[in-house]
N, C-alpha and C positions, 0 to 999 in steps of 0.2 A: 310453158315454163313454170316451174315451181320455185318457191322461195322457202327459206327456213322459218320456223315458228317465230324467231326473234324479229324477222322482217315483216311479218304479217300479223295484224291484230285480229285473230280469230279465236273465239272461245269454242273449245271442243268439249262436248259432253259424250261420255261413254255410258251407254244405257244397258243394264242387265238386270236379271231377276235377283240374284244373290251370289255372293262369292263363296259358294260351297266348294268342296274339294273336287276339282275337275279340271280337265285340260283347257277348256274355253275360259274358265275363271282364272286359271293360272296365267294364261296369255293376256287377259285383260289387265291384270295387275302389272305384269311385266311391261305392257305397252304404256299404261298410264304413267308408270315411274320413268320409263325411257323418254316419253314425250316431255314430261316435266323437266327432266335433266337437259333436254335440248331447248328449253325456254318456252315451251308451249303453255298456254293457259288452258289446262285440262281439268275437268271435273268429272266425277263419277256419280251416277244416279242409280240407286239400287231399289228394287221393290221391297226387299227384306233385309234386315240387319242380321247380325249373329253368324256371319259366314267366317270360315276359318282363315280367310285371307284379308279380312277387314283391317286387322291391326297393321298389316304390311303397308297399306295405303296411308294409314294414319302416321306411321313411322316415317314414311317418305314425304309427309306433308302434302299429299294430294287431297284436295277437298272432296269429301264423300257426303252424299245426301241420301238418307233413308226415307222412302215414302211410307214405310211401315204398313205394308199390306197385311191384313189381319187374317188371311186365309183365302182359300180358293174362291169363295162366294162373296168376298168383300170386293165388289166391282165398282159400283157408282161412286162411293166415297173415295176409293183408291184412285179412280180416274181423275176426280176433282183435285186430289192432292198431287197427283203426278203432273197434271197441267199447271197447277200453281207453282210447283217446284221448277219446272222447265221455264215458265214465264219469268220467274225470279232470276234465273241464270242467263236468259237471253242468249242461247247458243247460236253460233253461226254454222256449226256442224254438229249433227247428232250421228254418232256411230253406234249402232245397236248390235247386241250380241245375242244370237239364237232367235228362234222363230217367234215366240210371243213378244219379246221386245221389238223385233222387226215389224210385226203387225201393228203394235201400239204406236211406235214412232211414226209410221205412215198415216195412221188414222188421226193422230193428234197434232201433227206438225202444223196444220193450218191454224191451230189455236195458240201457237207459240212463236209466231213470226216467220213461218215457212223457212226454217233453216235447211241447209244442204243435208240431204238424207243419204247415209251410207249404211248398208246392211252387211252383216257377216253370215257366211254359210260355213258351219263347222263340221258337218256330217256328210256322208255319202251313202246312197242306197239303203236308206232306212226301211225296215220292214215293220210297218206300224201295227200290224195285226197282234203284235206282242204287248201292246199298250192300250190304255183305256180310251173311251170315245173322245174325251176332251183333248187328250194328247194327239189323237188322230185328226181332229177337226182343225186345230191351229195350223199345221202345215198346209192344209187345203186352202185356208184363207190366205196364208202367206203367199202361196203360189199365184193367187188371183190379184194380189197387190204388188207383185214383183216389178211392175212397170213404174212404180212411184219413186224408188230410190234412184239417185243419180249414178251411183256406183254400187256394185255388190262384190264384196271381197270374199273369196273362198280360200280356205287354208290348205286346199289340196286340189290337184288337177281332177281327181276323182269327184270331189265335191262340186267343182265347176261343171263337169259333165252331167252329174246328177241334177244340178239346178237347171241346166239346159233341157234335160229330159222332162222336167216339170214345167217347162215353158217360161222359165226366167229369160229375160232378154240377153242373148248371147253377147251383144256389143257392150253391155254394161258390166260384164264380169271381169274381174281381175283375180289373179292367184298370188297370194302372199303366204308362203309357208310359215308355220309356227317358228318361233325363235327359241333356242335353248340357251340358258344362261350357263356357259361353260366355266365360269368362275365359281359359281355355286356347285354345279354338277361336275365333279371331277373325282378321280379315284381317291378313296379315303380308307387307308389301311387301318387306322385307329378305329374308325367307325365300323369297319368290317368286323374287326375282332370283338367290339362291344356288342354289336347286334347278334352275331353268331353265338356269343356267350349267353345272351338273353334267351335265344331260341334253343340252347342246348345242342349246338351243332359244332363239332370240331373242325379244324381247318382242312383236314384231309377228306371230309365228306363233300361230295358234289351236291350243290344246292341249286335247284332249278326253280325259278320263280315266275309267277304270273302277277303282274301289277295292274290291277283293273278293278273298277267298281263291280259289285255283284249285280250284273244286268244280263239278260238273255243275249244281247248283241256280242258280249265278250266271250261267250261259249266256253264257260268253265268245264262243262261236261266233256268236251273234246280234250281239254287239257288233262283231265283225270283219266280218261280212257288211255291216252298215250303214256301217262305216268305209270299206269298199271302194267302196260306192256314193257316199258323201260325197266321197271323193277325186276323183271324176269332175267334180264341180261346184265343189269348193273346192281351189284350188291350194296355198295356204299353210296346211295343217292337218296336225297330227301327233297320234298317239294314244299313250296310256300305260296300262299295266296295273300296278297297285300291289297286291301281295299275294303270299303264299307258297302253296306247295302241293307236291304230289309232282313229282319231276323228270320222271317218265314222262308225266304229264298235261301239264306245261308243254311238253315236247318235241312232244307231239301238237298242242297249240294253236299253237306256233310254226310247225309245218309247214302247218297250216290257214291261218294268216295269209300265209305265203309263197305258197301256192296261189292266194290271192285277190289277190296282187300288191301287198300292203301291208306285206310283211315289213320293208322298209327304213324305213317310217314309224312302226313300233311300237316304243316304248320299254318294255323289261321292267324295272321298277324293283324287283321283289321286295318283301319285307316291309320296312317302314320304321317308325321310332320318332318321326320328326319330322313327324307328320301335319299339324299346323297349317300348316307351310311347304309340305308336299306339296299339300294342298288348295288353298292360296293360289296355287300355281304353275299351277293349271288355270284355263281360261276357262269350262269347264262340265264337269259330271260326270254320268256315267250310272249307273243301277242297272238291269241287264237281267235280273234274276232271273226264272226260269221257274216256280219253286215254292219253298216252304219259308220264305220271308221273313216275319218277324213285324214287328219295327220295325228298320229299317236304320239302325244308327249312322252308317254312311258318309254317308248322305243328310243326316242331321241335322248332322253335323260339317262337311260341305261347305257347307251353307247357313249355318251359324254363321260360317264363314270368308268369307261373301259370295259364294259360288259357286253359280249357278243350276243346277238339276238336271233331267235327263230320266229318268223312271222308268217301269218297267212297273207295271201295276196289280196288284201282288202284295203280300199282307200289308196293312199300313197305309201303304204308300208314297204312295198318292194323297192320303191324309188328311194326311200330313206336308207334302207339296209344295203342295197346293191350287193357287192361281192364280199362284204365283210361280215356276212351272216348267212342264214339259210331262209329260203322262201318256199312256200308250198300253197296249194289250193286250199280254200276254206272247207271245213266240215269233213276232213279226211284224216281220221285218227291214225291209220297206218302210215300215211305220208308224214304226219307230224312225228311219229315215233322214229322213222328213218332219218328225218331232219335233225332230231335231237341227238341221235347216235352219230350222225356225220359231224355235228358241231362239237361234240365231245372229243372226237378224234382230231378235229382241226385245232381245238384249243391246246391239245398236247403237242401237235406237230407244227403249229404256227405261233411261236411265242409273242409275236408282235400283233396278233389279231385284235386284242383289246385296244392297243395303241392306235391301230388303223381305224377302228370304229370311232374312237374319240376324234381323231384328225378329220374324219369325214364330217362329223357334226360341226366342228370348228370352221371348216371351209365352206360348207354348203348351207347350214341351218343355224347360224349364229343369231343371238338376240339382237345384236346391233343391226344386222341386215333387215330383220323383221321390222324394227322400229323405224329405220330410215325409209324403207319402202312404203310403210303405212303412212308415215308423215307426208311423203310426196303425194300420195293419193288424197289424203284428207285436206291438204292445203292447195291442191291444184286449182288454178283459176278456171271458172266456168267459161 
């Protein structure tokens, strides 16, 4: 039997590295604000300040504590500061986000009163060969500590299955899909016109977008290969990449697009904060992830804005889209091109397709559902 935050005096600490621009970070902010609105005593502890979402927590009057980690090799001093912060807060529940916070929460809980530990799993099927040795060793340690948390919350069924394959205890896993704020993410005709004007795109041009950080898991190369093929059959189509990443990787991708002959048709928008307007500016959106995806916020947010999506069957993307978009196997550029062409036809022939996409998010993946389900898990009596 669970009770509401107002009925139980439990201080909840959400622990994360930093509120950079990412899906997990967006969900942490939404959860913290939602729990506060429901009367919970919720605090957020971050390794680093300066994240793009910090101000949202401050505006919502959610207490935020920065441990001020000074870099990758600031270890001993950082750990002392983290323990001191957690002791000061005296949490009854620590809900940690992503692998390194999961590891540290487990190792340090004995020094801060042994609170109830809850982990999150936000990815599925990661291919760690693409990353450096330190990023590879942390998930290895995480898997060996996975018996310590009371509950492990995965944001996708694919993530839960991946955790089980890594020997996480099956009986402790729960699935709580990400929640999409459909009040904020909704069709925005004014924003569409503004963003298209900024990009120099008229309303009759078909605009196909990929909203994702510049990372190998997102497979921008696949997107560009299919864009090049689509250009042959579609005269008035342009492509946009929204998301930040390393300058070196972006330069590499720009050269690849140029080699394919689509360099002049690609808009590099970088990271954006006006995402409802950005999604609304697109006619359709792609998620071309090759691996690692759990629940893609970008897909849910685009659909909430009435934008149909083409997605690779990675993580729970197919489960999100169902019949209101197109699904294909990863790493198949010919299949992606065909899916894009099918969706272009469907958009013309099914005038309610965008509305149906929004309705699916409202019914199945609302922010309110995510907050309520998480609250029930965090406050469940042992």
